[in-house]
Structures are given as structure tokens and as C-alpha cells.
All heavy atoms as an XYZ file, in Angstrom:
899
protein
N     -22.311     14.952      2.011
C     -21.410     15.176      0.901
C     -20.098     14.399      1.096
O     -19.597     13.802      0.154
C     -21.127     16.672      0.759
C     -20.399     16.991     -0.525
S     -19.921     18.709     -0.812
C     -21.253     19.677     -0.230
N     -19.568     14.411      2.321
C     -18.334     13.691      2.605
C     -18.527     12.196      2.440
O     -17.655     11.506      1.923
C     -17.840     13.996      4.040
O     -17.675     15.404      4.167
C     -16.537     13.300      4.334
N     -19.672     11.706      2.866
C     -19.965     10.270      2.749
C     -19.962      9.849      1.288
O     -19.417      8.806      0.933
C     -21.309      9.954      3.393
C     -21.678      8.491      3.262
C     -22.992      8.185      3.889
N     -22.762      8.040      5.318
C     -23.717      8.006      6.220
N     -24.958      8.125      5.865
N     -23.426      7.842      7.491
N     -20.538     10.656      0.426
C     -20.587     10.346     -1.011
C     -19.184     10.375     -1.620
O     -18.816      9.518     -2.418
C     -21.504     11.338     -1.743
C     -21.640     11.088     -3.215
C     -22.256      9.744     -3.558
O     -23.022      9.192     -2.759
O     -21.948      9.232     -4.653
N     -18.381     11.345     -1.227
C     -17.000     11.429     -1.731
C     -16.189     10.222     -1.271
O     -15.403      9.658     -2.045
C     -16.347     12.724     -1.257
N     -16.385      9.802     -0.035
C     -15.684      8.631      0.491
C     -16.106      7.381     -0.265
O     -15.261      6.564     -0.643
C     -15.963      8.465      2.001
O     -15.569      9.662      2.675
C     -15.211      7.290      2.576
N     -17.404      7.230     -0.488
C     -17.917      6.077     -1.225
C     -17.324      6.027     -2.624
O     -16.874      4.982     -3.100
C     -19.445      6.118     -1.307
C     -20.061      4.870     -1.947
C     -21.558      4.997     -2.166
N     -21.926      6.072     -3.059
C     -21.753      6.051     -4.387
N     -21.204      5.031     -4.958
N     -22.127      7.072     -5.126
N     -17.246      7.186     -3.271
C     -16.689      7.256     -4.619
C     -15.201      6.873     -4.618
O     -14.747      6.140     -5.498
C     -16.886      8.650     -5.203
C     -16.493      8.756     -6.638
C     -16.833     10.098     -7.221
C     -16.387     10.109     -8.671
N     -16.739     11.326     -9.355
N     -14.450      7.370     -3.640
C     -13.023      7.013     -3.541
C     -12.843      5.512     -3.352
O     -11.965      4.914     -3.952
C     -12.361      7.754     -2.374
C     -11.599      8.955     -2.800
C     -10.676      9.498     -1.722
O     -10.181      8.741     -0.860
O     -10.444     10.708     -1.759
N     -13.657      4.916     -2.496
C     -13.555      3.476     -2.256
C     -13.859      2.703     -3.528
O     -13.174      1.731     -3.862
C     -14.471      3.049     -1.090
C     -13.937      3.627      0.215
C     -14.579      1.523     -1.005
C     -14.878      3.493      1.391
N     -14.860      3.141     -4.275
C     -15.194      2.483     -5.551
C     -14.040      2.608     -6.547
O     -13.704      1.645     -7.240
C     -16.470      3.078     -6.142
C     -17.726      2.673     -5.399
C     -18.973      3.379     -5.920
O     -18.865      4.247     -6.830
O     -20.064      3.065     -5.419
N     -13.435      3.789     -6.616
C     -12.312      4.006     -7.530
C     -11.110      3.147     -7.124
O     -10.452      2.550     -7.975
C     -11.912      5.483     -7.540
C     -12.914      6.376     -8.241
C     -12.567      7.852     -8.110
O     -11.412      8.189     -7.756
O     -13.467      8.673     -8.346
N     -10.831      3.095     -5.831
C      -9.721      2.276     -5.350
C      -9.977      0.807     -5.648
O      -9.082      0.093     -6.102
C      -9.511      2.473     -3.851
C      -8.438      1.585     -3.211
C      -7.063      1.832     -3.842
C      -8.390      1.816     -1.704
N     -11.190      0.358     -5.421
C     -11.541     -1.037     -5.695
C     -11.325     -1.367     -7.167
O     -10.794     -2.436     -7.499
C     -13.005     -1.313     -5.284
O     -13.148     -1.000     -3.890
C     -13.394     -2.749     -5.516
N     -11.698     -0.446     -8.056
C     -11.499     -0.656     -9.493
C     -10.010     -0.695     -9.845
O      -9.574     -1.532    -10.639
C     -12.208      0.443    -10.286
N      -9.218      0.193     -9.251
C      -7.767      0.205     -9.498
C      -7.123     -1.080     -8.999
O      -6.276     -1.666     -9.671
C      -7.110      1.408     -8.816
C      -7.312      2.721     -9.523
C      -6.628      2.760    -10.868
O      -5.425      2.408    -10.967
O      -7.296      3.140    -11.833
N      -7.521     -1.512     -7.813
C      -6.951     -2.729     -7.241
C      -7.305     -3.943     -8.097
O      -6.479     -4.850     -8.243
C      -7.450     -2.934     -5.804
C      -6.833     -1.956     -4.838
S      -7.351     -2.027     -3.089
C      -8.459     -3.355     -2.949
N      -8.496     -3.954     -8.659
C      -8.919     -5.082     -9.500
C      -7.996     -5.235    -10.707
O      -7.739     -6.358    -11.158
C     -10.366     -4.882     -9.953
N      -7.459     -4.133    -11.213
C      -6.505     -4.196    -12.330
C      -5.239     -4.957    -11.940
O      -4.544     -5.483    -12.794
C      -6.136     -2.788    -12.791
C      -7.291     -2.021    -13.400
C      -6.871     -0.609    -13.737
C      -8.028      0.221    -14.219
N      -7.646      1.626    -14.431
N      -4.952     -4.982    -10.642
C      -3.772     -5.682    -10.124
C      -4.139     -7.049     -9.546
O      -3.318     -7.708     -8.934
C      -3.093     -4.831     -9.046
C      -2.379     -3.625     -9.586
C      -3.067     -2.468     -9.917
C      -1.005     -3.642     -9.780
C      -2.413     -1.357    -10.412
C      -0.343     -2.535    -10.278
C      -1.047     -1.397    -10.605
N      -5.399     -7.424     -9.708
C      -5.855     -8.716     -9.198
C      -6.015     -8.761     -7.690
O      -5.858     -9.806     -7.070
N      -6.333     -7.615     -7.084
C      -6.450     -7.511     -5.631
C      -7.835     -6.974     -5.276
O      -8.319     -6.031     -5.906
C      -5.361     -6.566     -5.061
C      -5.509     -6.379     -3.568
C      -3.975     -7.089     -5.401
N      -8.455     -7.578     -4.266
C      -9.759     -7.104     -3.786
C      -9.605     -6.572     -2.362
O      -8.577     -6.797     -1.704
C     -10.776     -8.245     -3.793
O     -10.449     -9.196     -2.788
N     -10.630     -5.896     -1.864
C     -10.599     -5.406     -0.486
C     -10.507     -6.570      0.495
O      -9.834     -6.470      1.525
C     -11.830     -4.551     -0.189
C     -11.865     -3.192     -0.888
C     -13.201     -2.501     -0.637
C     -10.719     -2.305     -0.445
N     -11.146     -7.674      0.176
C     -11.060     -8.872      1.021
C      -9.622     -9.380      1.078
O      -9.131     -9.745      2.150
C     -11.992     -9.979      0.491
O     -13.325     -9.467      0.448
C     -11.949    -11.207      1.359
N      -8.939     -9.385     -0.075
C      -7.534     -9.798     -0.109
C      -6.683     -8.922      0.810
O      -5.809     -9.421      1.526
C      -6.963     -9.695     -1.529
C      -7.575    -10.682     -2.497
O      -8.025    -11.758     -2.061
O      -7.601    -10.362     -3.711
N      -6.936     -7.629      0.764
C      -6.154     -6.695      1.585
C      -6.389     -6.980      3.063
O      -5.438     -7.044      3.848
C      -6.502     -5.227      1.246
C      -5.789     -4.265      2.184
C      -6.156     -4.919     -0.199
N      -7.645     -7.181      3.435
C      -7.960     -7.479      4.829
C      -7.287     -8.769      5.289
O      -6.778     -8.854      6.407
C      -9.470     -7.574      5.015
N      -7.259     -9.763      4.433
C      -6.653    -11.050      4.778
C      -5.131    -10.990      4.813
O      -4.496    -11.796      5.490
C      -7.109    -12.133      3.793
C      -8.574    -12.478      3.934
C      -9.082    -13.411      2.851
O      -8.325    -13.730      1.904
O     -10.258    -13.803      2.937
N      -4.535    -10.050      4.076
C      -3.077     -9.950      3.995
C      -2.502     -8.820      4.841
O      -1.312     -8.539      4.770
C      -2.655     -9.750      2.537
C      -2.781    -11.013      1.738
O      -1.863    -11.799      1.684
N      -3.944    -11.236      1.142
N      -3.324     -8.184      5.616
C      -2.877     -7.084      6.465
C      -1.972     -7.630      7.570
O      -2.307     -8.623      8.212
C      -4.098     -6.399      7.074
S      -3.689     -5.000      8.114
N      -0.814     -6.999      7.792
C       0.077     -7.466      8.849
C      -0.613     -7.417     10.215
O      -1.312     -6.460     10.523
C       1.235     -6.476      8.807
C       1.174     -5.860      7.463
C      -0.269     -5.854      7.073
N      -0.393     -8.443     11.007
C      -1.028     -8.534     12.327
C      -0.099     -8.036     13.443
O      -0.564     -7.543     14.459
C      -1.418     -9.991     12.632
C      -2.268    -10.649     11.565
C      -3.659    -10.072     11.500
C      -4.550    -10.837     10.553
N      -4.676    -10.304      9.228
N       1.187     -8.179     13.253
C       2.147     -7.775     14.277
C       2.705     -6.393     13.966
O       2.906     -6.030     12.803
C       3.292     -8.769     14.353
C       2.867    -10.154     14.769
C       4.041    -11.116     14.814
O       5.113    -10.840     14.280
N       3.836    -12.257     15.451
N       2.974     -5.623     15.009
C       3.534     -4.275     14.838
C       4.840     -4.302     14.059
O       5.088     -3.435     13.225
C       3.765     -3.600     16.191
C       2.481     -3.142     16.855
O       1.442     -3.067     16.163
O       2.508     -2.859     18.066
N       5.685     -5.294     14.339
C       6.984     -5.390     13.663
C       6.802     -5.533     12.153
O       7.468     -4.867     11.362
C       7.751     -6.580     14.225
C       9.126     -6.769     13.659
C       9.740     -8.004     14.237
N       8.791     -9.109     14.075
C       9.106    -10.353     13.797
N      10.361    -10.699     13.705
N       8.198    -11.274     13.647
N       5.851     -6.370     11.739
C       5.591     -6.578     10.316
C       4.937     -5.352      9.703
O       5.272     -4.950      8.586
C       4.694     -7.821     10.107
O       5.262     -8.916     10.819
C       4.576     -8.172      8.649
N       4.022     -4.732     10.450
C       3.375     -3.512      9.969
C       4.413     -2.419      9.751
O       4.400     -1.727      8.730
C       2.308     -3.059     10.968
C       1.508     -1.821     10.593
C       0.732     -2.050      9.301
C       0.560     -1.455     11.720
N       5.340     -2.288     10.685
C       6.402     -1.287     10.537
C       7.314     -1.602      9.357
O       7.767     -0.689      8.659
C       7.208     -1.161     11.831
C       6.455     -0.402     12.896
O       5.695      0.513     12.593
N       6.633     -0.792     14.137
N       7.577     -2.871      9.108
C       8.394     -3.255      7.950
C       7.684     -2.861      6.657
O       8.316     -2.314      5.742
C       8.670     -4.759      7.973
N       6.393     -3.103      6.580
C       5.629     -2.716      5.383
C       5.610     -1.199      5.224
O       5.702     -0.686      4.104
C       4.207     -3.277      5.461
S       4.109     -5.064      5.231
N       5.523     -0.488      6.336
C       5.548      0.977      6.279
C       6.895      1.483      5.767
O       6.942      2.451      5.000
C       5.242      1.571      7.650
C       3.774      1.469      8.032
C       3.516      1.945      9.436
C       3.775      3.424      9.578
N       3.395      3.929     10.912
N       7.994      0.825      6.180
C       9.323      1.215      5.682
C       9.414      1.011      4.178
O       9.947      1.856      3.452
C      10.421      0.404      6.376
C      10.810      0.914      7.731
C      12.131      0.355      8.235
N      12.390     -1.030      7.936
C      12.037     -2.064      8.694
N      11.363     -1.845      9.818
N      12.343     -3.300      8.355
N       8.902     -0.115      3.707
C       8.931     -0.400      2.269
C       8.073      0.613      1.511
O       8.464      1.099      0.445
C       8.455     -1.823      1.998
N       6.919      0.951      2.061
C       6.041      1.942      1.426
C       6.718      3.311      1.378
O       6.705      3.983      0.350
C       4.710      2.033      2.176
C       3.745      3.087      1.664
C       3.282      2.766      0.246
C       2.545      3.203      2.598
N       7.335      3.705      2.484
C       8.037      5.006      2.513
C       9.149      5.034      1.476
O       9.317      6.026      0.765
C       8.596      5.277      3.908
C       9.299      6.633      3.993
C       9.668      6.985      5.390
C      10.423      8.281      5.539
N      10.573      9.162      4.429
N       9.892      3.941      1.364
C      10.948      3.876      0.354
C      10.356      4.042     -1.045
O      10.895      4.783     -1.865
C      11.710      2.553      0.469
C      12.774      2.414     -0.591
C      13.972      3.112     -0.488
C      12.559      1.618     -1.706
C      14.938      3.015     -1.475
C      13.524      1.509     -2.698
C      14.706      2.217     -2.576
O      15.658      2.119     -3.565
N       9.253      3.373     -1.308
C       8.604      3.471     -2.624
C       8.119      4.889     -2.899
O       8.313      5.418     -3.999
C       7.445      2.486     -2.718
N       7.510      5.520     -1.910
C       7.000      6.887     -2.077
C       8.153      7.851     -2.346
O       8.038      8.759     -3.175
C       6.206      7.327     -0.830
C       4.895      6.528     -0.748
C       5.916      8.819     -0.851
C       4.171      6.679      0.576
N       9.265      7.663     -1.657
C      10.424      8.547     -1.811
C      11.178      8.315     -3.119
O      11.990      9.149     -3.513
C      11.385      8.376     -0.634
C      10.804      8.894      0.672
O       9.807      9.648      0.635
O      11.342      8.531      1.741
N      10.945      7.187     -3.777
C      11.637      6.843     -5.021
C      10.619      6.712     -6.150
O      10.055      5.642     -6.373
C      12.428      5.544     -4.833
C      13.567      5.740     -3.871
O      14.617      6.222     -4.243
N      13.335      5.413     -2.607
N      10.435      7.803     -6.844
C       9.389      7.892     -7.865
C       9.534      6.849     -8.968
O       8.548      6.413     -9.542
C       9.350      9.310     -8.452
C       9.068     10.355     -7.425
N       7.840     10.496     -6.834
C       9.867     11.286     -6.856
C       7.870     11.476     -5.953
N       9.097     11.979     -5.945
N      10.753      6.446     -9.258
C      10.958      5.438    -10.311
C      10.302      4.107     -9.942
O       9.763      3.427    -10.794
C      12.452      5.231    -10.596
C      13.074      6.343    -11.408
C      12.418      6.522    -12.771
O      12.198      5.511    -13.471
O      12.130      7.671    -13.132
N      10.365      3.755     -8.676
C       9.742      2.505     -8.235
C       8.230      2.597     -8.416
O       7.597      1.664     -8.917
C      10.111      2.185     -6.773
C      11.571      1.738     -6.726
C       9.196      1.119     -6.189
C      12.083      1.395     -5.367
N       7.660      3.715     -8.021
C       6.213      3.890     -8.177
C       5.827      3.889     -9.659
O       4.831      3.284    -10.043
C       5.759      5.191     -7.510
C       5.935      5.176     -6.014
S       4.952      3.908     -5.208
C       3.737      4.915     -4.416
N       6.644      4.544    -10.458
C       6.374      4.603    -11.902
C       6.434      3.198    -12.521
O       5.546      2.815    -13.285
C       7.410      5.523    -12.552
C       7.137      5.919    -13.957
C       8.131      7.017    -14.332
C       8.483      6.941    -15.776
N       9.497      7.917    -16.145
N       7.455      2.426    -12.167
C       7.587      1.050    -12.656
C       6.428      0.177    -12.179
O       5.917     -0.655    -12.930
C       8.915      0.430    -12.210
C      10.107      1.071    -12.882
O       9.916      1.768    -13.908
O      11.234      0.884    -12.389
N       6.027      0.362    -10.941
C       4.914     -0.391    -10.369
C       3.635     -0.167    -11.177
O       2.956     -1.112    -11.566
C       4.714      0.036     -8.906
C       3.399     -0.365     -8.301
C       3.096     -1.701     -8.070
C       2.473      0.595     -7.938
C       1.888     -2.065     -7.492
C       1.270      0.242     -7.357
C       0.978     -1.086     -7.139
N       3.337      1.085    -11.472
C       2.126      1.392    -12.227
C       2.216      0.920    -13.671
O       1.239      0.445    -14.245
C       1.840      2.898    -12.178
C       1.432      3.429    -10.803
C       1.349      4.946    -10.837
C       0.122      2.816    -10.355
N       3.399      1.041    -14.264
C       3.572      0.645    -15.666
C       3.519     -0.871    -15.846
O       2.905     -1.371    -16.790
C       4.896      1.192    -16.196
N       4.139     -1.601    -14.923
C       4.223     -3.054    -15.074
C       3.023     -3.781    -14.478
O       2.705     -4.901    -14.878
C       5.498     -3.585    -14.413
O       5.400     -3.483    -13.002
N       2.382     -3.157    -13.507
C       1.280     -3.814    -12.825
C       1.742     -4.860    -11.831
O       0.950     -5.680    -11.377
N       3.044     -4.831    -11.495
C       3.606     -5.807    -10.564
C       4.338     -5.085     -9.439
O       5.004     -4.078     -9.671
C       4.572     -6.741    -11.285
C       3.904     -7.588    -12.336
C       4.903     -8.475    -13.022
C       4.197     -9.312    -14.086
N       5.133    -10.136    -14.832
N       4.249     -5.656     -8.257
C       4.954     -5.096     -7.115
C       6.449     -5.380     -7.257
O       6.844     -6.536     -7.402
C       4.425     -5.731     -5.813
C       4.929     -5.135     -4.519
C       4.419     -3.705     -4.359
C       4.471     -5.974     -3.338
N       7.299     -4.339     -7.240
C       8.741     -4.536     -7.399
C       9.389     -5.004     -6.089
O      10.103     -4.253     -5.418
C       9.228     -3.151     -7.817
C       8.263     -2.217     -7.167
C       6.944     -2.926     -7.165
N       9.149     -6.247     -5.733
C       9.583     -6.781     -4.443
C      11.095     -6.676     -4.258
O      11.562     -6.262     -3.198
C       9.089     -8.225     -4.263
C       7.567     -8.211     -4.079
C       9.765     -8.905     -3.078
C       6.914     -9.558     -3.962
N      11.870     -7.034     -5.263
C      13.331     -6.991     -5.125
C      13.826     -5.574     -4.866
O      14.667     -5.355     -3.986
C      14.006     -7.547     -6.374
O      13.716     -8.915     -6.508
N      13.308     -4.609     -5.614
C      13.720     -3.211     -5.424
C      13.305     -2.695     -4.055
O      14.073     -2.000     -3.390
C      13.099     -2.324     -6.498
O      13.519     -2.717     -7.770
N      12.090     -3.026     -3.647
C      11.611     -2.586     -2.339
C      12.445     -3.200     -1.213
O      12.806     -2.520     -0.256
C      10.142     -2.965     -2.142
C       9.125     -2.162     -2.938
C       7.735     -2.766     -2.767
C       9.125     -0.710     -2.522
N      12.746     -4.478     -1.334
C      13.536     -5.160     -0.306
C      14.937     -4.571     -0.222
O      15.440     -4.293      0.878
C      13.589     -6.655     -0.590
N      15.564     -4.386     -1.369
C      16.932     -3.858     -1.388
C      16.995     -2.441     -0.827
O      17.908     -2.110     -0.064
C      17.476     -3.887     -2.815
N      16.039     -1.605     -1.198
C      16.073     -0.207     -0.775
C      15.596      0.049      0.640
O      16.065      0.973      1.294
N      14.682     -0.763      1.115
C      14.092     -0.504      2.432
C      14.685     -1.370      3.536
O      14.475     -1.096      4.719
C      12.585     -0.741      2.385
O      12.302     -2.113      2.171
N      15.372     -2.439      3.155
C      15.926     -3.346      4.150
C      14.909     -4.338      4.694
O      15.177     -5.040      5.661
N      13.740     -4.407      4.061
C      12.698     -5.348      4.471
C      12.917     -6.659      3.727
O      13.243     -6.664      2.544
C      11.290     -4.779      4.168
C      10.207     -5.796      4.483
C      11.067     -3.486      4.932
N      12.764     -7.765      4.423
C      12.950     -9.079      3.811
C      11.975     -9.299      2.658
O      10.803     -8.932      2.762
C      12.729    -10.182      4.855
C      13.736    -10.205      5.977
C      15.078    -10.731      5.528
O      15.129    -11.583      4.617
O      16.087    -10.281      6.089
N      12.472     -9.921      1.583
C      11.616    -10.244      0.443
C      10.431    -11.107      0.871
O       9.311    -10.914      0.406
C      12.407    -11.003     -0.628
C      13.245    -10.158     -1.507
C      13.854    -11.037     -2.593
C      14.750    -10.247     -3.497
N      15.288    -11.089     -4.585
N      10.702    -12.042      1.759
C       9.657    -12.962      2.219
C       8.504    -12.193      2.876
O       7.338    -12.523      2.667
C      10.258    -13.969      3.201
C       9.332    -15.068      3.610
C      10.080    -16.086      4.453
C       9.173    -17.229      4.863
N       9.897    -18.225      5.651
N       8.828    -11.165      3.645
C       7.795    -10.348      4.285
C       6.962     -9.636      3.240
O       5.729     -9.616      3.318
C       8.436     -9.318      5.239
O       9.173    -10.020      6.245
C       7.398     -8.426      5.887
N       7.625     -9.060      2.243
C       6.903     -8.350      1.193
C       6.062     -9.309      0.349
O       4.941     -8.965     -0.041
C       7.882     -7.576      0.311
C       8.623     -6.437      1.015
C       9.681     -5.852      0.108
C       7.648     -5.372      1.476
N       6.584    -10.483      0.078
C       5.825    -11.466     -0.696
C       4.591    -11.915      0.075
O       3.507    -12.054     -0.497
C       6.703    -12.673     -1.040
C       7.743    -12.348     -2.088
C       8.832    -13.402     -2.215
O       8.835    -14.388     -1.444
O       9.700    -13.230     -3.092
N       4.740    -12.115      1.358
C       3.630    -12.564      2.201
C       2.521    -11.504      2.264
O       1.349    -11.827      2.393
C       4.151    -12.868      3.596
C       3.162    -13.590      4.480
C       3.778    -13.999      5.807
N       4.840    -14.971      5.616
C       6.059    -14.890      6.138
N       6.378    -13.869      6.903
N       6.966    -15.814      5.918
N       2.901    -10.243      2.168
C       1.937     -9.139      2.285
C       1.816     -8.363      0.965
O       1.517     -7.178      0.966
C       2.338     -8.225      3.437
C       2.371     -8.938      4.751
N       1.235     -9.329      5.408
C       3.416     -9.388      5.487
C       1.575     -9.971      6.515
N       2.892    -10.024      6.577
N       2.027     -9.050     -0.144
C       2.023     -8.420     -1.458
C       0.717     -7.671     -1.740
O       0.736     -6.513     -2.156
C       2.255     -9.470     -2.550
C       2.334     -8.887     -3.944
C       2.416     -9.964     -5.011
N       1.174    -10.704     -5.141
C       0.095    -10.251     -5.784
N       0.104     -9.068     -6.341
N      -0.989    -10.983     -5.867
N      -0.402     -8.292     -1.505
C      -1.684     -7.654     -1.820
C      -1.928     -6.422     -0.959
O      -2.449     -5.412     -1.430
C      -2.821     -8.664     -1.687
C      -2.733     -9.739     -2.754
C      -3.818    -10.768     -2.621
C      -3.664    -11.814     -3.728
N      -4.716    -12.818     -3.677
N      -1.513     -6.484      0.272
C      -1.606     -5.334      1.165
C      -0.738     -4.193      0.636
O      -1.171     -3.033      0.572
C      -1.161     -5.758      2.567
C      -1.081     -4.655      3.583
C      -2.230     -4.128      4.159
C       0.148     -4.138      3.982
C      -2.162     -3.117      5.100
C       0.230     -3.137      4.927
C      -0.927     -2.633      5.483
O      -0.847     -1.631      6.414
N       0.486     -4.512      0.230
C       1.403     -3.504     -0.296
C       0.896     -2.904     -1.604
O       1.036     -1.702     -1.828
C       2.806     -4.104     -0.493
C       3.537     -4.425      0.801
S       3.824     -2.976      1.851
C       4.825     -1.960      0.758
N       0.315     -3.732     -2.466
C      -0.250     -3.223     -3.722
C      -1.305     -2.171     -3.408
O      -1.315     -1.076     -3.991
C      -0.839     -4.364     -4.579
C      -1.733     -3.823     -5.680
C       0.275     -5.214     -5.173
N      -2.204     -2.472     -2.482
C      -3.263     -1.522     -2.124
C      -2.676     -0.217     -1.581
O      -3.076      0.874     -1.994
C      -4.206     -2.149     -1.110
N      -1.709     -0.325     -0.670
C      -1.105      0.885     -0.105
C      -0.408      1.719     -1.173
O      -0.531      2.945     -1.185
C      -0.111      0.522      0.996
C      -0.708      0.054      2.313
C       0.400     -0.280      3.300
C      -1.629      1.097      2.898
N       0.320      1.059     -2.047
C       1.027      1.809     -3.088
C       0.045      2.484     -4.035
O       0.279      3.617     -4.458
C       2.014      0.914     -3.819
C       3.220      0.599     -2.930
S       4.441     -0.489     -3.640
C       5.079      0.477     -4.986
N      -1.052      1.841     -4.345
C      -2.069      2.487     -5.178
C      -2.670      3.690     -4.469
O      -2.881      4.741     -5.078
C      -3.170      1.495     -5.555
C      -2.800      0.470     -6.609
C      -3.899     -0.571     -6.745
C      -2.521      1.140     -7.950
N      -2.935      3.541     -3.193
C      -3.504      4.647     -2.416
C      -2.569      5.854     -2.434
O      -3.009      6.994     -2.539
C      -3.801      4.205     -0.969
C      -4.988      3.236     -0.967
C      -4.056      5.397     -0.053
C      -5.180      2.491      0.344
N      -1.265      5.608     -2.396
C      -0.300      6.712     -2.354
C       0.141      7.192     -3.736
O       0.899      8.152     -3.823
C       0.908      6.334     -1.491
C       0.599      6.515     -0.033
C       0.030      5.485      0.708
C       0.818      7.727      0.607
C      -0.291      5.650      2.044
C       0.499      7.901      1.938
C      -0.050      6.868      2.650
O      -0.377      7.040      3.969
N      -0.334      6.566     -4.819
C       0.027      7.058     -6.145
C      -1.099      7.835     -6.794
O      -0.874      8.548     -7.745
C       0.399      5.898     -7.100
O      -0.693      4.998     -7.171
C       1.648      5.190     -6.660
N      -2.287      7.673     -6.314
C      -3.445      8.329     -6.915
C      -4.059      9.301     -5.926
O      -3.615      9.427     -4.802
C      -4.452      7.265     -7.372
C      -3.875      6.403     -8.472
O      -3.327      6.909     -9.432
N      -3.968      5.095     -8.312
N      -5.123      9.973     -6.343
C      -5.722     11.031     -5.527
C      -6.684     10.553     -4.468
O      -7.757     11.111     -4.336
N      -6.319      9.562     -3.700
C      -7.195      9.027     -2.668
C      -6.959      9.748     -1.340
O      -6.536      9.138     -0.354
C      -6.986      7.507     -2.519
C      -7.273      6.742     -3.777
C      -6.256      6.119     -4.471
C      -8.560      6.652     -4.275
C      -6.513      5.411     -5.626
C      -8.834      5.948     -5.433
C      -7.813      5.330     -6.114
N      -7.248     11.033     -1.310
C      -6.960     11.877     -0.146
C      -7.729     11.445      1.098
O      -7.175     11.421      2.189
C      -7.272     13.343     -0.460
C      -6.401     13.941     -1.536
C      -4.935     13.998     -1.151
O      -4.628     14.222      0.047
O      -4.091     13.794     -2.031
N      -8.995     11.106      0.958
C      -9.808     10.722      2.116
C      -9.284      9.429      2.717
O      -9.124      9.317      3.940
C     -11.297     10.584      1.713
C     -11.850     11.938      1.263
C     -12.125     10.033      2.875
C     -13.217     11.868      0.602
N      -8.984      8.461      1.873
C      -8.477      7.172      2.350
C      -7.110      7.346      2.993
O      -6.839      6.797      4.063
C      -8.430      6.140      1.203
C      -9.856      5.846      0.717
C      -7.732      4.866      1.650
C      -9.930      5.016     -0.546
N      -6.236      8.140      2.374
C      -4.910      8.401      2.955
C      -5.047      9.056      4.324
O      -4.341      8.708      5.270
C      -4.070      9.273      2.040
C      -3.262      8.491      1.065
C      -2.114      9.308      0.502
N      -2.498     10.551     -0.110
C      -2.779     10.708     -1.411
N      -2.736      9.689     -2.230
N      -3.099     11.883     -1.888
N      -5.945     10.017      4.431
C      -6.172     10.684      5.714
C      -6.636      9.706      6.779
O      -6.190      9.760      7.927
N      -7.504      8.794      6.392
C      -7.982      7.778      7.332
C      -6.832      6.864      7.764
O      -6.698      6.547      8.948
C      -9.111      6.962      6.695
C      -9.631      5.885      7.574
N     -10.387      6.151      8.702
C      -9.492      4.542      7.527
C     -10.686      5.017      9.292
N     -10.163      4.024      8.600
N      -5.995      6.461      6.825
C      -4.860      5.600      7.156
C      -3.890      6.303      8.106
O      -3.381      5.697      9.040
C      -4.124      5.161      5.894
C      -4.856      4.163      5.011
C      -4.062      3.906      3.735
C      -5.115      2.874      5.752
N      -3.633      7.581      7.850
C      -2.737      8.335      8.731
C      -3.314      8.399     10.142
O      -2.602      8.232     11.126
C      -2.519      9.752      8.195
C      -1.442      9.822      7.165
C      -1.087     11.268      6.826
N      -0.874     11.322      5.405
C      -1.679     11.877      4.521
N      -2.763     12.494      4.906
N      -1.410     11.861      3.249
N      -4.609      8.634     10.218
C      -5.283      8.715     11.521
C      -5.190      7.376     12.254
O      -4.916      7.339     13.448
C      -6.744      9.113     11.325
C      -7.532      9.129     12.585
N      -7.375     10.082     13.556
C      -8.472      8.272     13.045
C      -8.187      9.818     14.550
N      -8.869      8.732     14.274
N      -5.385      6.282     11.546
C      -5.353      4.939     12.141
C      -3.930      4.558     12.579
O      -3.759      3.797     13.509
C      -5.876      3.886     11.156
C      -7.333      4.063     10.786
S      -8.454      3.952     12.173
C      -8.249      2.235     12.593
N      -2.922      5.071     11.871
C      -1.536      4.673     12.127
C      -0.810      5.582     13.115
O       0.373      5.386     13.351
C      -0.775      4.633     10.808
N      -1.493      6.533     13.698
C      -0.817      7.465     14.588
C      -0.088      6.775     15.732
O       0.965      7.217     16.171
C      -1.814      8.491     15.164
C      -2.208      9.519     14.154
C      -3.273     10.472     14.686
O      -3.790     10.234     15.792
O      -3.575     11.441     13.991
N      -0.578      5.653     16.198
C       0.050      4.935     17.294
C       1.188      4.036     16.876
O       1.903      3.514     17.710
N       1.384      3.851     15.559
C       2.429      2.958     15.059
C       3.511      3.818     14.436
O       3.253      4.615     13.565
C       1.863      1.978     14.002
C       2.941      1.051     13.500
C       0.712      1.187     14.587
N       4.754      3.620     14.870
C       5.855      4.410     14.309
C       6.734      3.545     13.438
O       7.015      2.404     13.762
C       6.680      5.028     15.436
O       7.249      4.018     16.207
N       7.149      4.095     12.289
C       8.084      3.385     11.411
C       9.458      3.411     12.058
O       9.921      4.456     12.498
C       8.118      4.043     10.033
N      10.067      2.264     12.122
C      11.376      2.186     12.772
C      12.448      1.943     11.751
O      12.283      1.363     10.759
C      11.383      1.065     13.801
C      10.433      1.374     14.924
C      10.364      0.239     15.918
C       9.370      0.608     17.008
N       9.104     -0.448     17.907
């Protein structure tokens, strides 16, 4: 039963990401490789989650609000632009009911701390 629910969530996420022009392959290719960059993306994501207007604008416009994220989180615009597809996927995961995927991400990130 859990496997089927996970499969369904992945299919739903893939469909949502496609609306933003992002695929799972894109996310894998744009995933930060260094801890410092991963932590910067996590800071930007936390800022977005804590500021509902940014998330609302993101969903309404279909575009990643790079300037707002950079200004609010202190992450360089260049970093966010370089990892745009990765950030789009994360923001979608945290705006919709992707509980299984979020749980998996939390489990995977336990060793990485946002600084």
C-alpha cells in the first residue's frame, strides 16, 4: 500500500513539475553537489516556506522568484539561478501534499544543517 502511495505521489509531482518545465532528470542534474551550496538552497527554501506570499506568487506566476528569494535569504542570485530547477522541485514539494516525498527528503537531509 505504501509503495502505491509513493508511486502516486511521484507521478503527481512529475506532473506538477512539468507545468514549470522541469523534469526529474533536470532536478537530478541541477542538484547541488557541495554542502555549502546545498545549505544555501535550504536557506532559500526555508525563507520561501516562512513567507507565504513568495510561495503564493511562485504558484500563481509559474516562475521562481529569484530576486525575492535572494534578498530575503541572503543567498546569491547566481546560486539560485544555477539551481533553479532544483529549487522549483523543492518549492513544489513543500507547497502541495507530498508528505511521503517530504519525509524522505527530511530523512536524507538529517546530516546536513542549514547555516
